[in-house]
LUMFI-590561 format. One line per 10 residues: number of its first residue (from 1); their letters; for each residue x, y, z of C-alpha. Coordinates in Angstrom, 2 decimals. Layout:
<atoms>
NUM = a = X:Y:Z; ...
</atoms>
This chain:
<atoms>
1 = mkrlkiyiav = 0.00:0.00:0.00; 2.88:2.34:0.82; 4.46:1.63:-2.57; 1.14:2.44:-4.28; 0.89:5.81:-2.53; 4.43:6.68:-3.58; 3.57:5.90:-7.22; 0.44:8.06:-7.04; 2.39:10.96:-5.56; 5.09:10.70:-8.24
11 = avllvvssgi = 2.40:10.44:-10.92; 0.72:13.65:-9.77; 4.07:15.47:-9.68; 5.03:14.29:-13.18; 1.64:15.10:-14.68; 1.60:18.60:-13.22; 5.16:19.28:-14.41; 4.59:17.83:-17.88; 1.43:19.70:-18.81; 0.15:16.58:-20.61
21 = kaqinpdgnt = -3.62:16.28:-20.25; -3.94:13.26:-18.00; -5.69:11.84:-14.99; -5.00:8.93:-12.67; -7.25:5.95:-13.25; -9.14:4.45:-10.30; -6.59:1.63:-10.02; -3.93:4.22:-9.19; -1.32:2.61:-11.45; -1.87:3.95:-14.95
31 = lnlsddpiaa = -2.36:7.31:-16.59; -5.17:8.30:-18.92; -3.61:10.37:-21.73; -5.68:12.51:-24.09; -4.74:14.90:-26.91; -1.27:13.38:-26.89; 0.75:13.86:-30.13; 2.34:10.42:-29.80; -1.09:8.77:-29.55; -2.27:10.91:-32.50
41 = mldslvrlky = 0.67:9.71:-34.61; -0.18:6.11:-33.76; -3.76:6.74:-34.87; -2.47:7.90:-38.27; -1.81:4.24:-39.13; -5.54:3.92:-39.79; -4.91:5.82:-43.03; -2.37:3.25:-44.31; -5.05:1.36:-46.24; -2.58:-0.35:-48.59
51 = feknsiktia = -0.68:-1.94:-45.71; -3.92:-3.04:-44.08; -5.00:-4.84:-47.27; -1.56:-6.34:-47.90; -0.68:-7.78:-44.51; -1.81:-10.87:-42.65; -2.98:-10.68:-39.06; -0.98:-13.16:-36.99; -2.28:-14.91:-33.90; -0.23:-16.69:-31.27
61 = prtakykysp = 1.27:-19.90:-32.74; 0.64:-23.23:-31.05; 4.24:-23.24:-29.87; 3.83:-19.85:-28.15; 5.17:-19.65:-24.60; 2.01:-17.97:-23.32; -1.29:-19.75:-23.98; -3.48:-16.66:-24.19; -6.83:-16.66:-25.91; -6.86:-14.42:-29.03
71 = dsipqfddmv = -8.87:-11.68:-27.27; -6.86:-11.75:-24.06; -5.26:-8.42:-22.95; -2.60:-9.29:-20.36; -1.65:-6.66:-17.77; 0.92:-6.87:-15.00; 1.70:-5.12:-11.73; 4.38:-2.48:-11.37; 6.96:-4.89:-10.01; 6.88:-6.89:-13.26
81 = yesrlaklda = 7.25:-3.80:-15.48; 10.03:-2.44:-13.32; 11.89:-5.75:-13.34; 11.63:-6.16:-17.12; 12.82:-2.61:-17.80; 15.72:-3.12:-15.36; 16.88:-6.07:-17.50; 16.73:-3.94:-20.66; 18.45:-1.03:-18.90; 21.37:-3.27:-17.90
91 = ispfdlqynp = 22.35:-3.72:-21.56; 21.39:-0.26:-22.87; 23.23:3.10:-22.89; 19.85:4.77:-22.32; 18.41:5.29:-18.84; 15.38:3.01:-19.18; 13.79:3.68:-15.81; 10.21:2.93:-14.86; 7.68:5.41:-13.46; 3.92:6.13:-13.81
101 = vvkgyidlyt = 4.36:8.26:-16.94; 6.25:5.42:-18.64; 3.50:3.09:-17.41; 0.94:5.39:-19.05; 2.60:4.91:-22.44; 3.01:1.15:-21.91; -0.74:1.10:-21.29; -1.31:3.13:-24.47; 0.60:0.62:-26.60; -0.41:-2.65:-24.95
111 = vrrrelvqrm = -4.06:-1.94:-24.03; -5.67:1.04:-25.75; -4.14:0.88:-29.23; -3.46:-2.84:-29.53; -4.76:-3.20:-33.09; -2.63:-0.31:-34.34; 0.44:-1.56:-32.48; 0.13:-4.92:-34.26; 0.20:-3.07:-37.60; 3.20:-1.12:-36.37
121 = lgltmlyfpl = 4.96:-4.38:-35.45; 4.45:-5.51:-39.04; 5.95:-2.30:-40.41; 9.13:-2.97:-38.45; 9.73:-5.90:-40.83; 9.95:-3.38:-43.65; 12.08:-0.71:-41.97; 14.09:-2.09:-39.03; 16.69:-3.94:-41.16; 17.57:-0.63:-42.88
131 = feekldkygl = 17.61:1.28:-39.58; 19.93:-1.28:-37.97; 22.28:-1.19:-40.95; 22.58:2.61:-40.85; 22.86:2.83:-37.06; 25.66:0.25:-37.12; 27.42:2.23:-39.87; 27.55:5.30:-37.61; 28.32:3.37:-34.41; 25.05:4.40:-32.77
141 = plefkhlaiv = 22.95:2.48:-30.22; 20.52:0.17:-32.01; 17.74:1.27:-29.64; 17.43:4.38:-31.83; 15.44:2.26:-34.29; 12.57:2.47:-31.78; 12.55:6.26:-32.03; 10.83:6.09:-35.42; 7.90:4.42:-33.63; 7.62:7.37:-31.24
151 = esamnpnaks = 8.12:9.90:-34.03; 5.84:8.54:-36.74; 4.43:5.15:-35.61; 6.34:3.80:-38.67; 4.06:5.70:-41.05; 6.27:6.91:-43.96; 3.72:9.61:-44.87; 3.24:10.87:-41.32; 2.91:14.65:-40.95; 2.86:16.42:-37.59
161 = hagamglwqf = 0.77:19.45:-36.68; 4.00:21.49:-36.89; 4.80:20.29:-40.43; 7.44:17.63:-39.70; 7.41:14.83:-42.28; 8.28:11.17:-42.76; 9.40:8.26:-40.62; 11.92:10.46:-38.80; 9.74:13.60:-38.69; 12.21:16.15:-40.03
171 = myptgkmynl = 11.19:19.80:-40.00; 12.03:21.64:-43.24; 15.06:23.65:-41.89; 16.62:20.63:-40.14; 16.10:18.52:-43.24; 17.91:21.11:-45.37; 20.87:20.95:-42.96; 21.22:17.27:-43.85; 20.60:17.63:-47.61; 16.97:16.51:-47.53
181 = nvnsyvddrc = 15.51:18.53:-50.40; 11.87:19.46:-50.88; 10.33:20.68:-54.13; 7.04:20.40:-56.02; 7.64:16.74:-56.91; 9.90:15.34:-54.20; 10.13:15.41:-50.40; 13.35:13.72:-49.30; 12.13:13.77:-45.70; 9.82:10.91:-46.74
191 = diykateaac = 12.64:9.03:-48.49; 13.25:6.03:-46.26; 16.94:5.71:-47.19; 17.93:9.38:-47.27; 15.99:10.31:-44.14; 17.44:7.40:-42.14; 20.96:8.45:-43.16; 20.17:12.04:-42.13; 18.68:10.94:-38.79; 21.85:8.99:-37.95
201 = qhfkdlyelf = 24.03:12.00:-38.78; 21.80:14.17:-36.60; 22.01:11.72:-33.67; 25.79:11.76:-33.93; 25.97:15.56:-34.04; 23.66:15.91:-31.02; 25.71:13.42:-29.00; 28.89:15.40:-29.69; 27.02:18.44:-28.34; 25.47:16.95:-25.17
211 = gdwqlvlaay = 27.35:13.69:-24.48; 24.19:12.02:-23.12; 21.87:9.77:-25.13; 18.77:10.77:-23.18; 19.46:14.45:-23.94; 20.02:13.50:-27.58; 16.43:12.19:-27.62; 15.11:15.39:-26.06; 17.10:17.57:-28.48; 15.95:15.52:-31.47
221 = nsgsgnvska = 12.36:16.26:-30.51; 12.55:19.90:-29.38; 15.85:21.18:-30.79; 19.24:21.63:-29.16; 18.37:25.23:-28.22; 15.46:24.15:-26.02; 17.58:21.53:-24.27; 20.38:24.04:-23.61; 17.79:26.50:-22.26; 16.30:23.80:-19.98
231 = irrsggktty = 19.78:23.01:-18.63; 20.31:26.68:-17.77; 16.84:27.02:-16.15; 17.41:23.90:-14.05; 20.55:25.43:-12.58; 22.99:23.45:-14.68; 21.50:19.96:-14.27; 22.67:17.51:-16.94; 20.22:14.59:-16.96; 16.88:14.36:-18.73
241 = weirpflpke = 14.78:13.72:-15.61; 16.35:16.69:-13.87; 15.70:19.15:-16.71; 12.38:17.59:-17.77; 10.12:20.18:-16.04; 11.84:22.92:-18.06; 11.42:21.27:-21.47; 8.52:21.89:-23.90; 5.35:19.96:-23.00; 5.60:17.52:-25.93
251 = tqgyvpafia = 9.22:16.66:-25.08; 8.25:15.87:-21.49; 6.27:12.88:-22.77; 8.74:12.01:-25.52; 11.44:10.15:-23.59; 8.90:8.22:-21.43; 7.24:7.12:-24.68; 10.64:6.00:-26.03; 11.22:3.92:-22.89; 7.74:2.41:-23.21
261 = vnyvmnyate = 8.34:1.50:-26.87; 11.60:-0.24:-25.95; 9.63:-2.26:-23.43; 6.81:-3.15:-25.84; 9.16:-4.15:-28.66; 10.94:-6.57:-26.33; 7.87:-7.91:-24.52; 5.17:-7.90:-27.22; 4.39:-11.62:-26.94; 4.01:-11.30:-23.16
271 = hnlyaytpkk = 1.16:-8.89:-23.95; -0.35:-11.17:-26.61; 0.68:-8.76:-29.38; 1.60:-10.25:-32.76; 2.50:-8.45:-35.96; 0.35:-7.89:-38.99; 2.86:-9.63:-41.25; 3.40:-7.73:-44.53; 3.22:-9.78:-47.72; 6.57:-8.26:-48.69
281 = tfyeldtvai = 9.38:-7.58:-46.24; 12.50:-5.41:-46.56; 14.50:-8.24:-48.15; 11.90:-8.70:-50.89; 12.27:-5.11:-52.12; 14.86:-3.48:-54.37; 15.49:-0.16:-56.09; 16.33:0.87:-59.64; 17.62:4.23:-60.96; 15.29:6.24:-63.20
291 = kqqvsfsqis = 16.63:7.56:-66.52; 13.60:9.57:-67.68; 10.63:11.22:-66.01; 7.98:8.60:-65.42; 4.58:8.44:-63.71; 3.27:5.79:-61.37; 0.45:5.08:-63.85; 3.01:4.21:-66.56; 4.88:1.86:-64.24; 1.64:0.31:-63.02
301 = avldvpieei = 0.24:-0.31:-66.51; 3.36:-1.99:-67.91; 4.50:-3.96:-64.86; 1.01:-4.77:-63.55; 1.81:-3.38:-60.08; -1.06:-1.56:-58.31; -0.54:2.20:-58.09; -1.32:1.97:-54.35; 1.66:-0.36:-53.91; 3.99:1.97:-55.83
311 = qflnptykkn = 2.78:4.88:-53.69; 3.36:2.94:-50.47; 6.88:1.89:-51.47; 7.79:5.35:-52.81; 6.42:7.95:-50.35; 9.09:10.45:-51.51; 7.19:11.41:-54.67; 4.39:13.87:-53.99; 2.50:13.82:-57.31; 2.82:10.16:-58.37
321 = vipytgkely = 5.58:11.24:-60.77; 9.32:10.53:-60.55; 11.15:13.50:-62.08; 14.42:13.40:-64.01; 16.91:16.29:-64.16; 20.14:14.60:-65.21; 21.84:15.93:-62.07; 19.91:14.27:-59.25; 19.64:10.47:-59.04; 16.06:9.40:-58.39
331 = klclpaskig = 15.24:5.80:-57.54; 12.15:3.65:-57.79; 11.44:1.03:-55.11; 9.65:-2.11:-56.32; 9.17:-5.72:-55.26; 12.45:-7.44:-56.17; 10.53:-9.78:-58.49; 9.57:-6.78:-60.66; 13.03:-5.23:-61.05; 13.98:-7.52:-63.96
341 = sfinnelaiy = 10.70:-6.71:-65.72; 11.33:-2.99:-65.28; 14.81:-3.25:-66.81; 13.60:-5.39:-69.72; 10.72:-3.00:-70.48; 12.29:0.29:-69.44; 11.87:2.07:-72.78; 8.26:0.88:-73.13; 7.51:2.24:-69.64; 8.99:5.67:-70.41
351 = nylkkdties = 7.08:5.91:-73.69; 3.79:4.65:-72.28; 1.11:7.34:-71.88; 3.60:10.19:-72.34; 0.79:12.55:-73.29; -1.32:11.51:-70.30; -0.82:14.52:-68.00; -3.59:15.99:-65.87; -3.74:19.09:-68.03; -3.89:17.24:-71.33
361 = rkilasqevk = -6.54:14.85:-70.00; -8.75:17.81:-69.06; -8.37:19.27:-72.56; -9.01:15.93:-74.24; -12.07:15.24:-72.11; -13.76:18.35:-73.52; -12.92:17.30:-77.07; -13.95:13.62:-76.99; -17.08:11.74:-78.09; -18.30:8.57:-76.36
371 = kthtvvkgeh = -18.46:5.49:-78.64; -19.36:1.84:-78.12; -17.10:-0.78:-79.68; -18.22:-4.41:-80.08; -15.31:-6.85:-79.91; -14.97:-9.21:-82.88; -13.09:-12.50:-83.07; -9.30:-12.03:-83.23; -9.27:-8.57:-81.63; -7.34:-7.72:-78.52
381 = lntiakrygc = -7.09:-4.58:-76.40; -4.01:-3.12:-78.08; -5.46:-3.37:-81.60; -8.74:-1.80:-80.43; -6.78:1.00:-78.73; -4.79:1.72:-81.92; -8.02:1.85:-83.89; -9.44:4.62:-81.70; -6.21:6.52:-81.10; -6.03:5.76:-77.38
391 = taydiktwnn = -4.20:3.25:-75.17; -5.10:-0.13:-73.70; -4.82:1.47:-70.25; -7.45:4.07:-71.27; -9.91:1.35:-72.33; -9.29:-0.61:-69.11; -9.97:2.54:-67.07; -13.09:3.56:-69.04; -14.59:0.07:-68.63; -13.37:-0.77:-65.09
401 = mkstavrpgq = -11.52:-3.81:-66.44; -9.21:-5.82:-64.20; -7.30:-7.47:-67.07; -6.62:-6.93:-70.76; -8.61:-10.01:-71.84; -11.61:-9.37:-74.12; -14.15:-11.74:-75.73; -16.10:-11.60:-79.01; -19.38:-9.74:-78.60; -18.15:-7.78:-75.57
411 = kltvyvskkt = -19.14:-4.08:-75.68; -16.52:-1.52:-74.71; -16.89:2.19:-74.09; -14.25:4.28:-75.88; -13.77:8.02:-76.29; -12.81:9.42:-79.70; -11.49:12.89:-80.43; -14.04:15.22:-82.06; -11.33:16.16:-84.54; -11.33:12.65:-85.92
421 = sasalvalka = -13.56:12.78:-88.96; -16.32:10.24:-89.57; -14.67:9.15:-92.79; -11.38:8.54:-91.02; -13.15:6.38:-88.46; -14.82:4.37:-91.20; -11.45:3.87:-92.87; -9.92:2.74:-89.60; -12.73:0.28:-88.93; -12.59:-1.04:-92.48
431 = kpevntvtva = -8.85:-1.64:-92.26; -8.31:-5.42:-92.15; -6.75:-6.64:-88.95; -3.99:-9.25:-89.16; -4.92:-12.31:-87.12; -1.62:-13.25:-85.51; -2.96:-16.02:-83.25; -3.26:-19.64:-84.41; -3.82:-22.96:-82.61; -1.72:-26.11:-82.94
441 = tegnikykyh = -1.29:-29.35:-80.99; 2.00:-30.32:-79.39; 1.89:-33.73:-77.76; -1.47:-33.90:-76.02; -1.73:-30.13:-75.44; -3.28:-27.53:-77.71; -1.30:-24.28:-77.68; -2.14:-20.83:-78.98; 0.66:-19.41:-81.12; 1.41:-15.78:-82.00
451 = tiqkgdtlwt = 3.10:-14.94:-85.29; 5.67:-12.25:-84.55; 5.12:-8.98:-86.41; 7.62:-6.22:-87.09; 7.90:-4.02:-84.00; 6.58:-6.65:-81.57; 8.12:-6.84:-78.10; 7.59:-9.34:-75.30; 5.58:-6.72:-73.46; 3.20:-5.96:-76.38
461 = iaqsngisie = 2.70:-9.68:-77.08; 2.06:-10.42:-73.40; -0.39:-7.52:-73.07; -2.24:-8.57:-76.23; -2.79:-12.06:-74.90; -3.55:-11.26:-71.28; -0.47:-12.91:-69.75; 2.67:-11.68:-68.04; 6.13:-11.44:-69.58; 7.35:-14.07:-67.09
471 = qlkklnnfgk = 4.64:-16.51:-68.24; 5.52:-15.82:-71.89; 9.19:-16.54:-71.24; 8.36:-19.74:-69.38; 6.07:-21.02:-72.14; 8.84:-20.60:-74.71; 11.84:-21.44:-72.52; 13.35:-18.00:-73.17; 16.57:-17.36:-71.28; 18.43:-14.07:-70.93
481 = kymlmpgkki = 19.22:-14.05:-74.65; 16.35:-14.38:-77.09; 15.36:-12.89:-80.46; 11.92:-12.05:-81.80; 12.13:-12.72:-85.53; 9.18:-11.46:-87.66; 7.26:-14.45:-89.06; 8.33:-16.81:-86.29; 5.62:-18.35:-84.06; 5.78:-18.40:-80.27
491 = kvgtav = 3.42:-19.87:-77.66; 1.09:-17.43:-75.91; -1.10:-19.86:-73.95; -3.12:-23.05:-74.09; -6.29:-23.48:-76.15; -9.48:-24.83:-74.64
</atoms>
């Protein structure tokens, strides 16, 4: 009982000094936080719809040490929390002490925002390997990887009320100090690689200034000037807990939240918390340098990667366009399985939908007439698109199609420029179409064959027949070296 009263007294003192809106719960052990920026950042994960759709909720495996029911929310007394943090503190350069404010944040992560924390645990599979690599490069404590959880809840598009951006929440002036550029198309503060490098450099610079890792955390959040001011106002004290009452309100909850995150990341299973496992982890991603300006819609159409996935993997680019200047190197992040396809079809990607800008689409929309096209035998989406002066992607969009496959008799909506004369359209429709697909039997299997035409590429053939380039290569046993000779027949699928 005496110990409980001491905790309540310390809690009241810390809450009053911090200015965080809080109250002591009836149990006397935890704090009820409201309007807290760290909780608000955690809530921002709700907006990561792509990750939610492309991750798998994990439940405790049969071999799990703790046999909790799926809906169980374990909680422990203060002695347990204190003991666990003492073990972590023994092997950490940070002062990972336990107190009621830290308990309040542990409660936030393990009780009140459990669902969001499980998503956050999944995001660590995407970002922690990179963080650890960079922290090791600069000789920094690996616990710093947990700071991105406090800063942004691992949301690469996170934006604070003050305008800080990205996983590491750089303000514009600080970002500029570390060569994180911002323009109409690009925000390097959201670049996972560049921002992590900059964060590590900033940690190192702050440590040279203060010589204390806890003060580095405080300075990272509020600025070195505010920490220096707090040291002076405290009468020359040099530890975080001593200068804490003199720091900005947000920073007073910042280090306790960092301590709580270190606890949760190490004791997640004890609290029946399991990650939403992403379908792709850090080691299944790769980057490729861009040689021309390209839009996400071009990449999506040619590589068959959802635009939402490209956006999620490339939060740096503000307008779904990767610019090219010749001076700056811009990179595209993709699933590693798509990098080869990008390289093989790079020119086709750059040339695809070049005219399809927002401005030109607005102009074209006012100059187009709606038509209905009935698919005839032997037609495919590319030939129909050529006939009407548009692209296969346009037709897919106009008709809400999920693939490029079409069937005889199918009616498609197309939009034709008003400038195209009726006679020209008649001529186009009357133009005989070369049927390049034939059927032949090989062994016991009937295959569809495509006769290669001048100008054909693997991508155009694959698109015309509703298959992927990888499937086309596999059907024909194409290796790294292959030639498409006009007149030659290649397999494009099996015939029913």
